[in-house]
C-alpha positions, -999 to +999 in steps of 0.1 A: -067-163+745-042-155+720-047-162+681-023-163+657-023-160+616+001-165+588-010-144+560+005-155+527+001-144+488+021-133+458+039-101+461+011-077+450-015-054+461-037-079+470-013-090+497-011-051+516-049-054+515-049-085+531-028-072+557-045-034+559-074-056+565-063-077+593-048-051+610-081-031+609-099-064+623-079-057+655-051-078+646-013-070+651+021-073+632+040-099+647+077-101+638+088-086+601+077-100+567+094-126+547+096-133+511+106-160+489+110-170+452+083-193+442+103-210+409+074-229+397+052-201+395+078-174+384+067-150+412+077-138+446+059-146+474+051-125+510+045-137+546+034-119+578+026-131+612-004-114+628-016-118+665-044-110+683-055-112+722-092-117+726-111-130+758-127-160+756-114-200+747-098-208+715-119-231+691-103-247+666-138-254+646-138-218+640-117-199+613-095-175+633-106-148+614-139-151+631-125-156+668 
């Protein structure tokens, strides 16, 4: 099966840790990161897509990071 996740967070060290954790769990970067200004909160937000190939069948009831 092919799995896809979009990681999002404020543009800070926590976002980098989230992406690093996903990479260490076997996810691969997919495309470039995206940035947008959250005017309501006054902060930059980041997004990075990650993908993973795994044997088995996708189970929508289970969180993606557990598949």
